[in-house]
C-alpha positions as CSV (number, residue, x, y, z in Angstrom):
1,M,6.2,23.1,10.7
2,K,8.4,23.6,13.8
3,E,12.0,22.2,13.4
4,Y,14.6,21.2,16.0
5,R,18.3,20.7,16.2
6,I,19.2,17.3,17.7
7,D,19.8,18.8,21.2
8,D,16.4,20.6,21.2
9,L,14.7,17.5,19.9
10,A,16.2,15.3,22.6
11,R,15.2,17.8,25.3
12,E,11.6,18.0,24.0
13,A,11.3,14.2,23.8
14,R,13.0,13.8,27.2
15,V,15.6,11.4,25.9
16,S,19.4,11.7,25.5
17,V,21.1,12.9,22.3
18,R,22.9,9.5,22.3
19,N,19.5,7.7,22.2
20,V,18.3,9.8,19.3
21,R,21.4,8.8,17.4
22,V,21.0,5.1,18.4
23,Y,17.3,5.1,17.2
24,Q,18.4,6.7,14.0
25,D,21.2,4.1,13.5
26,R,18.8,1.3,14.1
27,G,16.4,2.7,11.5
28,L,13.7,3.5,14.0
29,L,13.9,7.2,13.4
30,P,14.1,8.8,9.9
31,P,17.1,10.9,9.1
32,P,16.8,14.7,9.6
33,R,16.7,17.3,6.8
34,K,20.2,18.4,6.1
35,Q,21.0,22.1,5.7
36,G,24.8,22.5,5.5
37,R,26.2,20.6,8.4
38,T,23.1,20.9,10.5
39,G,20.4,18.3,10.8
40,W,16.9,19.6,11.3
41,Y,14.2,17.4,12.8
42,N,10.5,18.1,12.8
43,E,7.3,17.3,14.7
44,S,7.0,13.9,13.0
45,H,10.4,13.0,14.5
46,L,9.2,14.1,17.9
47,A,6.0,12.1,17.6
48,R,8.1,9.0,16.5
49,L,10.3,9.4,19.6
50,H,7.3,9.6,21.9
51,L,6.0,6.4,20.2
52,I,9.3,4.6,20.6
53,G,9.4,5.6,24.2
54,R,5.9,4.2,24.9
55,M,6.8,1.0,23.2
56,L,10.0,0.6,25.1
57,D,8.1,1.2,28.4
58,R,5.8,-1.6,27.4
59,G,8.7,-4.0,27.0
60,Y,9.1,-4.1,23.2
61,T,12.6,-4.8,21.9
62,F,14.3,-2.7,19.3
63,A,13.8,-5.5,16.8
64,T,10.1,-5.7,17.4
65,I,9.7,-1.9,17.3
66,S,11.5,-1.8,14.0
67,E,9.4,-4.6,12.6
68,L,6.1,-3.1,13.6
69,L,7.1,0.4,12.3
70,T,8.3,-1.0,9.0
71,A,5.1,-3.1,8.7
72,A,3.0,-0.1,9.4
73,H,4.9,1.9,6.7
74,Y,4.0,-0.8,4.1
75,G,0.4,-0.8,5.1
76,L,0.3,-4.1,7.1
77,Q,-1.8,-4.5,10.2
78,V,-0.4,-5.9,13.4
79,K,-2.4,-9.1,13.0
80,E,-0.7,-9.7,9.6
81,V,2.7,-9.5,11.3
82,L,1.8,-11.8,14.2
83,E,0.0,-14.5,12.2
84,T,3.2,-16.1,11.0
85,D,6.1,-17.9,12.7
86,D,8.5,-15.8,10.8
87,P,7.7,-12.3,12.1
88,G,9.3,-10.3,9.3
89,S,8.4,-12.5,6.4
90,R,5.1,-10.9,5.3
91,W,6.3,-7.3,5.1
92,T,9.7,-8.4,3.8
93,K,8.0,-10.2,0.9
94,R,6.0,-7.1,0.2
95,R,9.1,-4.8,0.4
96,R,11.4,-7.0,-1.7
97,A,10.6,-8.1,-5.2
98,A,9.8,-11.8,-5.6
99,R,11.0,-13.8,-8.5
100,L,9.0,-16.3,-10.5
101,T,10.1,-18.7,-13.2
102,M,7.9,-19.6,-16.2
103,A,7.4,-23.0,-14.7
104,E,6.1,-21.4,-11.4
105,L,3.7,-19.2,-13.4
106,R,2.4,-22.2,-15.3
107,R,1.8,-24.0,-12.0
108,M,-0.1,-21.0,-10.7
109,F,-2.2,-20.1,-13.7
110,G,-2.2,-23.3,-15.8
111,A,-3.2,-23.0,-19.5
112,Q,-3.9,-19.3,-19.0
113,T,-0.2,-18.6,-18.8
114,T,-0.3,-17.4,-22.4
115,E,2.1,-15.0,-24.1
116,A,-0.7,-12.5,-24.4
117,N,-1.4,-12.6,-20.6
118,I,2.3,-12.4,-19.7
119,A,2.7,-9.5,-22.1
120,R,-0.3,-7.7,-20.5
121,G,1.1,-8.4,-17.0
122,A,4.4,-6.9,-18.0
123,E,2.6,-3.9,-19.6
124,L,0.9,-3.3,-16.2
125,G,4.2,-3.6,-14.3
126,V,3.0,-6.7,-12.4
127,L,5.6,-8.8,-14.1
128,V,9.1,-7.4,-14.9
129,P,11.2,-9.5,-17.3
130,A,14.5,-10.5,-15.6
131,G,16.4,-12.8,-17.9
132,D,14.4,-16.1,-18.2
133,D,12.4,-15.3,-15.0
134,Y,10.1,-12.5,-13.9
135,S,10.5,-10.1,-11.0
136,V,7.3,-9.3,-9.1
137,N,7.4,-6.0,-7.2
138,N,4.0,-6.6,-5.5
139,P,3.6,-10.3,-4.7
140,R,0.1,-9.6,-3.1
141,L,-1.2,-8.8,-6.6
142,V,-0.1,-12.2,-7.9
143,E,-1.6,-13.9,-4.9
144,A,-4.9,-12.2,-5.5
145,A,-4.8,-13.0,-9.2
146,Q,-4.2,-16.7,-8.4
147,L,-7.1,-16.7,-5.9
148,L,-9.5,-15.3,-8.6
149,V,-8.2,-17.6,-11.3
150,D,-8.6,-20.6,-9.0
151,A,-12.2,-19.5,-8.5
152,G,-12.9,-19.7,-12.2
153,I,-12.4,-16.1,-13.3
154,P,-10.3,-15.8,-16.5
155,L,-6.8,-14.3,-16.0
156,E,-7.4,-12.0,-18.9
157,E,-10.4,-10.4,-17.1
158,V,-8.3,-10.2,-13.8
159,L,-5.6,-8.3,-15.7
160,E,-8.1,-5.9,-17.2
161,Q,-9.7,-5.2,-13.8
162,T,-6.2,-4.6,-12.4
163,A,-5.6,-1.9,-15.0
164,A,-9.0,-0.3,-14.3
165,V,-8.4,-0.4,-10.5
166,R,-4.9,1.1,-10.9
167,Q,-6.3,4.0,-12.9
168,G,-9.0,4.6,-10.3
169,L,-6.4,4.6,-7.5
170,S,-4.2,6.9,-9.5
171,D,-7.1,9.4,-9.6
172,V,-7.6,9.0,-5.9
173,A,-3.9,9.6,-5.2
174,A,-4.0,12.7,-7.5
175,R,-6.9,14.1,-5.4
176,F,-5.0,13.7,-2.1
177,V,-1.8,15.3,-3.5
178,A,-3.7,18.1,-5.2
179,V,-5.1,19.1,-1.8
180,V,-1.5,20.2,-1.0
181,A,-0.1,20.9,-4.4
182,D,-2.9,23.3,-5.5
183,R,-2.8,25.2,-2.2
184,Y,1.0,25.7,-2.1
185,L,2.2,25.2,-5.7
186,G,-0.7,26.6,-7.6
187,A,-2.7,25.1,-10.4
188,G,-1.3,27.2,-13.3
189,D,2.0,27.2,-15.2
190,E,3.2,30.5,-13.8
191,P,6.7,30.6,-12.2
192,L,6.9,29.7,-8.5
193,E,8.8,31.6,-5.9
194,L,9.6,29.1,-3.2
195,D,12.8,28.9,-1.1
196,E,14.4,25.6,-0.2
197,A,12.9,25.6,3.3
198,K,9.4,26.0,1.9
199,V,9.8,23.2,-0.6
200,S,11.1,20.9,2.2
201,D,8.1,21.8,4.3
202,I,5.7,20.9,1.5
203,A,7.5,17.6,0.9
204,Q,7.3,16.7,4.5
205,L,3.6,17.6,4.7
206,V,2.9,15.3,1.7
207,D,5.0,12.5,3.3
208,R,3.2,12.9,6.6
209,M,-0.1,12.8,4.7
210,R,0.8,9.5,3.0
211,P,0.0,7.0,5.8
212,L,-3.1,9.0,6.8
213,A,-4.4,8.9,3.2
214,H,-3.6,5.2,3.1
215,D,-5.7,4.5,6.2
216,A,-8.5,6.8,5.0
217,V,-8.7,5.0,1.6
218,Q,-8.5,1.6,3.2
219,S,-11.3,2.4,5.6
220,L,-13.5,3.9,2.8
221,F,-12.8,0.9,0.5
222,A,-13.7,-1.5,3.3
223,E,-17.1,0.3,3.7
224,A,-17.7,0.3,0.0
225,M,-16.8,-3.4,-0.3
226,E,-19.3,-4.3,2.5
227,E,-22.0,-2.2,0.7
228,Q,-21.3,-3.8,-2.7
229,I,-21.2,-7.4,-1.2
230,S,-24.6,-6.8,0.5
231,Q,-26.2,-5.5,-2.7
232,A,-24.8,-8.4,-4.7
233,L,-26.2,-10.9,-2.2
234,E,-29.6,-9.2,-2.1
235,R,-29.8,-9.3,-5.9
236,A,-28.9,-13.0,-5.8
237,A,-31.5,-13.7,-3.0
238,R,-34.3,-12.0,-5.1
239,R,-33.4,-14.1,-8.1
240,L,-33.5,-17.3,-6.1
241,G,-37.1,-16.4,-5.0
242,E,-38.3,-15.7,-8.6
243,T,-40.4,-18.2,-10.5
244,P,-38.8,-19.1,-13.8
245,D,-40.5,-17.6,-16.9
246,P,-41.1,-20.4,-19.5
247,A,-41.0,-17.8,-22.3
248,K,-37.3,-17.2,-21.5
249,N,-36.5,-20.9,-21.3
250,P,-37.0,-22.7,-24.6
251,D,-35.8,-26.0,-23.1
252,T,-38.7,-25.9,-20.6
253,N,-41.3,-25.3,-23.4
254,R,-40.0,-28.2,-25.4
255,A,-40.1,-30.5,-22.4
256,S,-43.7,-29.6,-21.7
């Protein structure tokens, strides 16, 4: 991967060195890789500078650019950022751990707020004990659980499905990482001979792959959800059109 000193990066992006430093200070541009006293930027920094330039040309402010870039990093879509009066609240809630009291958990899940379910939630990392309260690193998981429980699905089942989905996603993530790791790091246990620059290149490649892998999985998951929903509805439609079998319904036989 090509790398640039800050002067070369600024020249390539057609911005001033001062602006590069300003973008970095404002959190719009990730910091460079440090080697001694020299900072090395790569092509992802150059692409980010081009993106910032286009957004500034369209009239976006630094605050809006920072918000959209951060939201994108956490997997949110633009519509999710814009659908609230508090622009930063949705991704801020996702980024920062929420805190729930036992009373709040009981209001959300009612009688299903049992010691066993809380212990299972803690085991899965959904709830993290913090004194008398619980820290929630991913509030969206709790929101989804509350939605399912309100729809009549037992919390115990929701937690078990969460464990199964997490394991499945871990396998998916391992596949994406293995594409790079097996190619550059090898699959065996033999000693590796890699210099610092090569290790940095591999780390940057994996980091650049992260948002692309997220988008790919999200897209494939959306397609799979549509297919599964269609199949479930088709099965339900077939059952609605079936004539009940008296042999399978003792109550009907008695009534006749």
